[in-house]
C-alpha positions in Angstrom: 0.0 0.0 0.0 1.1 3.6 -0.6 0.6 6.1 2.2 0.9 9.9 2.2 0.5 12.0 5.3 0.1 15.7 4.4 -0.3 18.7 6.7 -1.1 22.3 5.6 2.7 23.0 5.9 4.3 20.0 4.3 4.2 16.3 3.4 5.4 14.4 6.5 5.4 10.9 5.1 5.2 9.3 1.7 6.0 5.7 1.0 5.0 2.0 0.9 3.6 0.5 4.1 2.5 -2.9 5.3 -0.1 -1.6 7.8 -1.4 1.7 9.3 -3.3 2.4 12.5 -5.3 5.7 12.4 -7.2 7.5 15.2 -10.7 7.6 13.8 -13.3 9.9 15.2 -15.3 6.8 16.4 -12.3 4.9 17.5 -8.9 3.8 16.1 -8.8 1.5 13.1 -6.2 -0.4 11.1 -5.7 -0.6 7.4 -4.0 -3.5 5.7 -3.5 -4.4 2.0 -6.7 -4.6 -0.1 -8.8 -2.8 2.6 -12.3 -1.7 1.5 -12.6 1.9 0.4 -13.3 4.3 3.3 -13.3 8.0 4.1 -13.0 8.8 7.8 -12.6 11.9 10.0 -9.7 11.6 12.4 -9.4 12.9 16.0 -6.3 14.0 17.9 -4.0 11.0 18.3 -1.2 9.0 16.8 -0.8 7.5 13.4 1.3 4.3 13.6 2.7 2.5 10.6 4.9 -0.4 9.7 6.8 0.3 6.5 7.8 -2.2 3.8 11.1 -2.8 5.6 9.1 -3.8 8.8 10.2 -0.7 10.6 7.7 1.1 12.8 7.1 4.9 12.8 4.4 7.1 14.4 3.2 10.7 14.0 1.1 12.8 16.3 -1.8 14.6 14.7 -4.5 17.0 15.9 -7.2 15.6 13.7 -7.9 15.4 10.0 -9.4 13.2 7.3 -8.2 9.9 5.8 -9.1 8.3 2.5 -8.4 4.6 1.6 -8.9 3.6 -2.0 -7.3 1.0 -4.2 -4.3 0.4 -1.8 -3.6 4.2 -1.6 -4.1 6.0 1.7 -4.1 9.8 1.9 -4.2 11.5 5.3 -4.9 15.2 5.4 -3.7 16.0 9.0 -3.8 19.0 11.2 
């Protein structure tokens, strides 16, 4: 899957990932390869990911929106 995390100032992550955990407005949720299409609002929290080299990273956000479509994830974060 390809993930982009974009803030109003800059792109903070762009790359292939194995999994992503997002802080959804109604609770956190995970995204794996071939996930169903979804658009979700995000609350303040942490985005956690495992990249294609099995290394973990995380980013704190203050909310935003995530779109998952055809193994592409775009997060517009505050």
